[in-house]
C-alpha positions as CSV (number, residue, x, y, z in Angstrom):
1,M,-54.5,202.4,-45.8
2,S,-51.1,201.0,-47.1
3,K,-48.9,202.9,-49.6
4,E,-49.7,200.4,-52.3
5,S,-53.5,200.6,-51.8
6,Q,-53.3,204.4,-51.8
7,E,-51.5,204.4,-55.2
8,N,-54.2,202.0,-56.6
9,F,-56.9,204.3,-55.2
10,W,-55.7,207.3,-57.1
11,I,-55.4,205.3,-60.3
12,E,-59.1,204.1,-60.1
13,V,-60.5,207.7,-59.7
14,D,-62.2,208.9,-62.9
15,L,-61.6,212.6,-63.7
16,P,-64.3,214.8,-65.4
17,P,-64.0,215.1,-69.2
18,K,-63.0,218.8,-69.1
19,L,-60.2,218.1,-66.6
20,M,-58.9,215.3,-68.8
21,E,-58.9,217.6,-71.9
22,D,-56.8,220.1,-69.9
23,F,-54.5,217.4,-68.8
24,D,-54.0,216.2,-72.4
25,K,-53.2,219.8,-73.5
26,V,-50.5,220.1,-70.8
27,V,-48.9,216.8,-71.7
28,K,-48.8,217.8,-75.4
29,N,-47.5,221.3,-74.8
30,R,-44.8,220.3,-72.3
31,K,-43.9,217.2,-74.3
32,L,-44.0,214.9,-71.3
33,D,-42.9,211.3,-71.6
34,A,-45.0,208.3,-70.4
35,E,-43.5,208.2,-66.9
36,Q,-43.9,212.0,-66.4
37,S,-47.5,211.8,-67.7
38,R,-48.3,209.0,-65.2
39,K,-46.9,210.9,-62.3
40,L,-48.7,214.1,-63.3
41,L,-52.0,212.3,-63.7
42,E,-51.6,210.7,-60.2
43,D,-50.9,214.1,-58.7
44,V,-53.9,215.6,-60.5
45,K,-56.2,212.8,-59.3
46,R,-54.9,213.2,-55.7
47,E,-55.6,217.0,-55.8
48,Y,-59.0,216.4,-57.4
49,I,-60.1,214.0,-54.6
50,I,-58.8,216.4,-51.9
51,R,-60.5,219.5,-53.4
52,R,-63.9,218.1,-54.3
53,F,-65.3,219.8,-51.2
54,E,-63.9,221.7,-48.2
55,P,-63.4,219.6,-45.0
56,G,-66.3,220.2,-42.7
57,E,-68.7,221.4,-45.4
58,A,-72.3,220.4,-44.9
59,I,-72.8,218.9,-48.3
60,G,-76.0,217.1,-47.5
61,I,-77.8,220.3,-46.5
62,I,-76.3,222.3,-49.4
63,S,-77.5,219.6,-51.9
64,A,-81.0,219.5,-50.3
65,Q,-81.3,223.3,-50.6
66,S,-79.8,223.4,-54.1
67,I,-82.5,220.9,-55.4
68,S,-85.5,222.0,-53.3
69,E,-85.2,225.8,-53.9
70,P,-85.4,225.6,-57.7
71,S,-88.1,223.0,-57.4
72,T,-90.4,225.6,-55.8
73,Q,-90.4,227.2,-59.3
74,M,-91.7,224.0,-60.9
75,T,-95.3,223.7,-62.0
76,M,-97.6,221.5,-59.8
77,R,-99.3,219.8,-62.7
78,A,-97.0,219.4,-65.7
79,Y,-97.3,216.8,-68.4
80,H,-95.0,216.0,-71.3
81,F,-96.7,214.8,-74.5
82,A,-94.5,212.2,-76.1
83,G,-95.0,211.4,-79.8
84,S,-97.5,212.5,-82.4
85,A,-100.3,210.7,-80.6
86,G,-99.8,212.7,-77.5
87,V,-98.9,210.1,-74.8
88,K,-99.2,212.0,-71.5
89,V,-96.2,211.5,-69.2
90,T,-96.0,213.0,-65.7
91,Q,-93.4,215.7,-65.4
92,G,-92.7,218.7,-63.2
93,L,-93.0,218.6,-59.4
94,P,-95.3,215.5,-59.3
95,R,-92.6,213.5,-61.1
96,L,-89.8,214.8,-58.9
97,I,-91.8,213.8,-55.8
98,E,-92.3,210.3,-57.3
99,I,-88.5,209.9,-57.8
100,F,-87.3,211.1,-54.4
101,D,-90.2,209.4,-52.6
102,A,-89.2,206.2,-54.4
103,K,-92.8,205.5,-55.5
104,R,-93.0,201.9,-56.5
105,E,-95.4,202.5,-59.5
106,P,-95.1,205.8,-61.4
107,E,-98.3,207.6,-62.3
108,T,-97.5,207.1,-66.0
109,P,-95.1,204.2,-66.5
110,F,-93.2,204.8,-69.8
111,T,-90.7,202.9,-71.8
112,T,-88.5,203.9,-74.8
113,I,-87.6,200.9,-76.9
114,Y,-84.6,201.0,-79.2
115,L,-84.2,198.4,-81.9
116,K,-81.2,196.4,-83.1
117,K,-79.7,197.5,-86.4
118,K,-81.3,194.7,-88.5
119,F,-84.8,195.5,-87.2
120,E,-84.3,199.3,-87.4
121,N,-87.0,200.1,-90.0
122,K,-90.6,201.3,-90.0
123,E,-92.1,197.9,-90.9
124,D,-90.4,195.9,-88.1
125,A,-91.0,198.7,-85.6
126,T,-94.8,198.9,-86.4
127,R,-95.1,195.0,-86.2
128,L,-93.4,194.9,-82.9
129,A,-95.4,197.8,-81.5
130,E,-98.6,195.9,-82.4
131,E,-97.3,192.6,-80.9
132,I,-96.3,194.0,-77.5
133,V,-99.5,195.8,-76.7
134,E,-101.4,193.8,-74.1
135,K,-104.8,192.5,-75.3
136,R,-107.3,191.1,-72.8
137,V,-110.2,188.8,-73.4
138,R,-112.6,191.8,-73.7
139,D,-110.4,193.2,-76.5
140,V,-110.6,190.2,-78.8
141,I,-114.3,189.2,-78.4
142,S,-117.3,190.6,-80.2
143,N,-119.9,189.0,-77.9
144,I,-120.2,187.3,-74.5
145,S,-123.2,185.3,-73.2
146,I,-123.9,183.4,-70.0
147,N,-125.8,180.1,-70.1
148,L,-127.3,179.9,-66.6
149,S,-128.7,176.4,-67.2
150,E,-125.3,175.0,-68.1
151,N,-123.4,177.5,-65.9
152,N,-120.9,178.4,-68.6
153,L,-119.7,181.4,-70.5
154,E,-119.6,181.5,-74.3
155,L,-117.2,183.9,-76.0
156,E,-117.5,184.8,-79.6
157,L,-114.2,186.1,-81.1
158,S,-114.1,189.2,-83.3
159,E,-111.3,187.4,-85.4
160,K,-111.9,183.7,-85.8
161,R,-108.2,183.1,-86.9
162,K,-107.2,183.8,-83.3
163,L,-109.5,181.1,-81.9
164,D,-106.7,178.5,-81.2
165,T,-104.3,181.0,-79.8
166,V,-106.9,182.6,-77.4
167,A,-108.2,179.2,-76.3
168,K,-104.7,177.9,-75.6
169,K,-103.8,181.0,-73.5
170,L,-107.1,180.7,-71.5
171,K,-106.4,177.1,-70.7
172,E,-103.0,178.2,-69.2
173,I,-104.5,181.0,-67.2
174,L,-107.8,179.6,-66.0
175,K,-106.6,176.4,-64.2
176,A,-109.9,176.0,-62.3
177,F,-112.0,176.2,-65.5
178,D,-112.8,173.8,-68.4
179,V,-112.0,175.7,-71.6
180,K,-113.3,174.1,-74.9
181,E,-113.8,175.2,-78.5
182,K,-117.2,174.7,-80.0
183,S,-118.7,175.9,-83.3
184,G,-116.1,178.6,-83.7
185,N,-116.6,179.9,-80.1
186,I,-114.9,179.3,-76.8
187,I,-116.9,177.7,-73.9
188,I,-115.7,178.3,-70.4
189,K,-117.1,176.3,-67.5
190,P,-115.9,176.1,-63.9
191,N,-114.7,172.7,-62.7
192,L,-116.6,171.2,-59.8
193,A,-115.0,172.1,-56.5
194,K,-115.6,170.5,-53.1
195,N,-116.8,172.6,-50.1
196,K,-115.8,172.1,-46.5
197,L,-118.4,169.3,-46.1
198,G,-116.8,167.5,-49.1
199,V,-119.8,168.1,-51.3
200,E,-119.1,169.2,-54.9
201,E,-120.3,172.7,-55.8
202,E,-120.2,174.7,-59.0
203,T,-118.8,178.2,-59.1
204,D,-121.2,180.9,-60.0
205,I,-120.1,182.0,-63.5
206,K,-121.4,185.5,-63.0
207,K,-119.0,186.1,-60.2
208,V,-115.9,185.2,-62.2
209,R,-117.1,186.9,-65.5
210,E,-115.0,190.0,-64.8
211,K,-111.9,188.0,-64.0
212,I,-112.2,186.1,-67.3
213,L,-112.7,189.3,-69.3
214,S,-109.6,190.8,-67.7
215,A,-107.4,187.8,-68.5
216,S,-104.4,188.7,-70.7
217,V,-104.2,186.6,-73.9
218,E,-101.8,188.6,-76.2
219,G,-98.9,191.0,-75.9
220,I,-96.9,191.9,-72.8
221,K,-98.7,192.4,-69.6
222,G,-98.7,196.1,-68.5
223,I,-98.2,197.6,-72.0
224,T,-101.4,199.5,-72.7
225,S,-100.3,201.2,-75.9
226,A,-97.3,201.7,-78.1
227,I,-96.3,204.5,-80.6
228,V,-93.7,204.2,-83.3
229,R,-91.5,207.3,-83.6
230,R,-88.7,208.4,-85.8
231,E,-85.7,209.9,-83.9
232,G,-83.1,211.2,-86.3
233,E,-82.2,208.3,-88.5
234,E,-83.7,205.5,-86.4
235,W,-87.1,204.2,-85.4
236,T,-88.1,203.8,-81.8
237,I,-91.2,202.6,-79.9
238,N,-92.6,204.5,-76.9
239,T,-95.0,202.5,-74.7
240,V,-97.5,203.6,-72.1
241,G,-97.0,201.0,-69.3
242,S,-93.9,199.2,-68.5
243,N,-92.7,195.6,-68.2
244,F,-89.0,196.0,-68.5
245,E,-88.0,192.4,-67.9
246,E,-90.3,191.0,-70.6
247,I,-89.4,193.8,-73.1
248,L,-85.7,193.1,-72.8
249,K,-86.3,189.4,-73.7
250,L,-87.5,190.3,-77.2
251,E,-85.1,189.5,-80.0
252,E,-85.6,192.8,-81.8
253,V,-84.9,195.0,-78.8
254,D,-81.5,196.6,-78.2
255,D,-81.2,195.9,-74.4
256,T,-78.2,198.2,-74.1
257,R,-80.2,201.4,-74.8
258,T,-83.8,200.6,-74.0
259,I,-85.0,202.6,-70.9
260,T,-88.0,202.8,-68.5
261,N,-89.0,205.5,-66.0
262,N,-89.9,202.8,-63.5
263,I,-86.9,202.8,-61.2
264,F,-87.9,199.7,-59.2
265,E,-88.2,197.7,-62.4
266,V,-84.6,198.8,-63.4
267,E,-83.4,197.7,-59.9
268,S,-85.2,194.3,-60.2
269,V,-83.8,193.6,-63.7
270,L,-80.4,195.3,-63.8
271,G,-79.5,195.9,-60.1
272,V,-79.0,198.7,-57.7
273,E,-76.2,200.5,-59.6
274,A,-78.5,200.8,-62.7
275,A,-81.3,202.0,-60.4
276,R,-79.0,204.7,-59.1
277,N,-78.3,205.9,-62.6
278,S,-82.0,205.8,-63.3
279,V,-82.6,208.1,-60.3
280,L,-80.0,210.5,-61.6
281,N,-81.2,210.5,-65.2
282,E,-84.9,210.8,-64.3
283,A,-84.3,213.7,-61.8
284,T,-81.9,215.5,-64.2
285,N,-84.3,215.2,-67.1
286,T,-87.3,216.4,-65.0
287,L,-85.4,219.5,-63.9
288,N,-84.1,220.2,-67.4
289,E,-87.7,219.9,-68.8
290,Q,-88.6,222.8,-66.5
291,G,-85.5,224.8,-67.5
292,L,-83.9,224.5,-64.0
293,D,-80.1,224.3,-63.7
294,V,-79.0,222.2,-60.8
295,D,-75.4,221.1,-60.4
296,V,-75.3,217.3,-61.2
297,R,-73.1,216.7,-58.1
298,H,-76.1,217.5,-55.8
299,I,-78.3,215.0,-57.7
300,N,-75.4,212.4,-57.6
301,L,-75.3,212.7,-53.8
302,V,-79.0,212.2,-53.5
303,G,-78.8,209.2,-55.8
304,D,-76.0,207.7,-53.7
305,I,-77.9,208.2,-50.4
306,M,-81.1,206.6,-51.9
307,T,-79.2,203.5,-53.0
308,F,-76.4,203.3,-50.3
309,S,-78.1,200.4,-48.4
310,G,-78.1,198.2,-51.5
311,K,-81.8,198.9,-52.5
312,V,-83.7,202.0,-53.5
313,E,-85.0,203.9,-50.5
314,A,-87.2,207.0,-50.3
315,I,-86.0,210.3,-48.9
316,G,-88.6,210.2,-46.2
317,R,-89.7,208.7,-42.9
318,Y,-89.8,205.2,-44.3
319,G,-86.4,205.5,-45.9
320,V,-83.3,207.7,-45.4
321,A,-84.8,210.2,-42.9
322,G,-86.4,207.4,-40.9
323,G,-83.1,205.5,-40.8
324,K,-81.0,208.2,-39.1
325,S,-79.2,207.1,-35.9
326,S,-80.2,210.3,-34.1
327,I,-83.5,210.2,-32.2
328,L,-84.0,214.0,-32.3
329,A,-83.2,214.1,-36.1
330,R,-85.9,211.4,-36.7
331,A,-88.4,213.1,-34.4
332,A,-87.8,216.5,-36.1
333,F,-88.7,215.2,-39.5
334,E,-92.2,213.5,-39.0
335,E,-94.0,211.4,-36.4
336,T,-92.4,213.2,-33.5
337,I,-94.2,211.4,-30.6
338,K,-93.7,208.0,-32.1
339,H,-89.9,208.3,-32.3
340,L,-89.6,209.8,-28.9
341,V,-91.8,207.1,-27.2
342,K,-89.9,204.3,-29.1
343,A,-86.5,205.7,-28.0
344,S,-87.7,205.9,-24.4
345,V,-89.0,202.3,-24.4
346,R,-85.7,201.1,-25.9
347,N,-83.5,203.2,-23.7
348,E,-81.8,204.8,-26.7
349,K,-79.2,207.5,-26.3
350,D,-78.6,210.4,-28.8
351,E,-74.9,211.0,-29.2
352,L,-75.6,214.5,-30.7
353,K,-73.1,213.9,-33.6
354,G,-75.3,215.4,-36.4
355,I,-76.3,218.9,-37.5
356,F,-80.1,218.8,-36.9
357,E,-79.9,217.6,-33.3
358,N,-77.2,220.2,-32.3
359,V,-79.2,223.1,-33.9
360,M,-82.3,221.9,-31.9
361,I,-80.5,222.2,-28.5
362,G,-78.5,225.3,-29.4
363,Q,-75.0,223.8,-29.6
364,V,-72.3,224.5,-32.1
365,I,-72.9,222.2,-35.1
366,P,-70.2,219.7,-36.1
367,A,-69.6,221.4,-39.5
368,G,-67.1,223.9,-40.7
369,T,-64.9,225.2,-37.9
370,G,-67.3,223.6,-35.4
371,M,-66.1,220.1,-36.2
372,F,-62.5,220.8,-34.9
373,E,-61.2,221.2,-31.4
374,L,-58.1,223.4,-31.4
375,L,-55.4,222.9,-28.8
376,I,-52.6,225.4,-28.2
377,R,-49.3,224.2,-26.8
378,K,-47.6,227.1,-25.1
379,K,-43.8,227.2,-25.1
380,E,-42.4,226.8,-21.6
381,K,-40.1,229.6,-20.3
382,K,-36.6,228.5,-19.9
383,K,-35.2,228.7,-16.4
384,K,-32.0,230.6,-15.6
385,G,-28.9,228.6,-16.3
386,E,-30.5,226.4,-19.0
């Protein structure tokens, strides 16, 4: 690294707020000028980087232990009830496992929607909450009947004013069906389709009845319910179910503060850095809910490891642990025979550079004093006359 790049590196480092407060006090008390302050800040940042951890410290194992040991005190089945209506959100150990196993769909997807200033009132919040809840065909009809002679389905809507809206939506969704309005009802009939012999055949309407009833006609897909809450001076909406991309498109929604507990949706919409922050926030909140105090630096390290590859990966055999370069380290975690057989077939070699593999074979681990080789250069005795 060149001298210029080293200087830029120190400048780009962000110090913790407490350290910056102490720095400002020293500058004020010592009455340092701009140039002296700049040099002092550079020195502080350099020392901060050097002293964040001791050389040779096994920070990965310490972080794993620091998170997993308090987690043994967590309840196995813990739920947090959000809002007056009691929306059940998974917390405790099950939620922590979901986060670190990078489960693609949380057991209880949950979104907190914040509104822009001009929509921050009870009326707009209530209206939006009603609009975003997904409504399927079965939710908007009062009666359904099958006409076997005509091979069609007749839907009677509970609210006639929604007839045009529902019919239009069904025409978009059901491409292989003929959707018509008749006498205030909606008639759905399958279009004739040709079989392998080229003969036109009609689809059995009874077989597609469930598909039609499950078709979404209103709201945002995936949002099963929404609750309006007052937090301090503002109104928010909590939803069961999540569709982060569609929610952020709404005009009323403040996209800078709205959050979801679905980490993969955050990654898809906002990118891997936002997903990393989501991992940190979700893990920290879950531990805090249980009254467990874990240093945030340990959680930061786990979040970094989970997103280091550019996508969210689990701490498990299909993610971080399964991607280790050491054969013995992979075999020690899970699926021992599989990893050993694969390594044999591929003629892989274990360099024994990690901690796990050296513990297994009884060697000094490459951590602490074990990661250094000390050489002693003895002084040569001077010969007579020199």
